[in-house]
Each structure stands twice: as structure tokens, then as C-alpha cells.
C-alpha positions, 0 to 999 in steps of 0.5 A: 522826158529826154533819156540817153545820150542822143537828143538830136540825130540827122543824116548829112547825105553829101558827107554820108554821115550820121550826126548826133548830139546831146542838148548840152554839147557845143558840137555834134558828133558824127560817124559813117554809118553802115550802108552809106556806101549803098546810098544813091545821091542821085535818087529823089527819095530817102526814107527814115524809120525811127523804131522806138521799140528797138531804139534805132534810126534806119535809112531806106532808099527805093524801098530797101533798107540801107542800114542803121544810122544810130542805135541806143536811142531812148526817150521821146523824139520829134521829127525834123527835116531840112535841106541845105539848098533846094528840095521837096520834103514830106513826112509820112506815118507808116512808110512801107519798106522791107525792114528785113534787110541789113 
């Protein structure tokens, strides 16, 4: 059921990091992700695309692809989302974005 070395993956928008871990690790690992410099922290919308065929998690803003947060994903995944502070959240299936950009 749980394959690979990534069982949890999220984006820390304030630090512009992608954090991930396996369930047995005490601490999450984190790296800057390609495209994080294009992230507009004043925007109200951040989209994420989990592509199970390619094994990637990518970030989108204003309908444009910012970059890949993490690759090498395999197995089953569940969505979770949260805020450190206030905010509105929705999870939708089939977000329409331009996936052709880097």
C-alpha cells in the first residue's frame, strides 16, 4: 500500500519549501522547489496537482504552473490541507490549468 520513500508531502508557503517524510522518520525533510521564486504570497489561490501517473506533485497559481514540488511519488496518497493562521480552503477534483509550462 505505502510505496517509495515519500509518505507525506506538503508546501510551506511562507518559507517556500516542500516538506516530505516517511512515516517512520522523526523529522520531515525540506527543499526549495523549482518555481518557488514565482510564487506570489499575496495571491489567494494556490493549486496543486498530484499526478499519480508521473509520480509528481506540482504547484499552480492563477492557472499557471509554477513548478514541481516533489517527484518520485508512488503508491496510494490522501489529500490533506491546512493553515497556520486564517484562510479559506477547498479541495476540488479536476482543476483546469495549463500543465504544459515548466
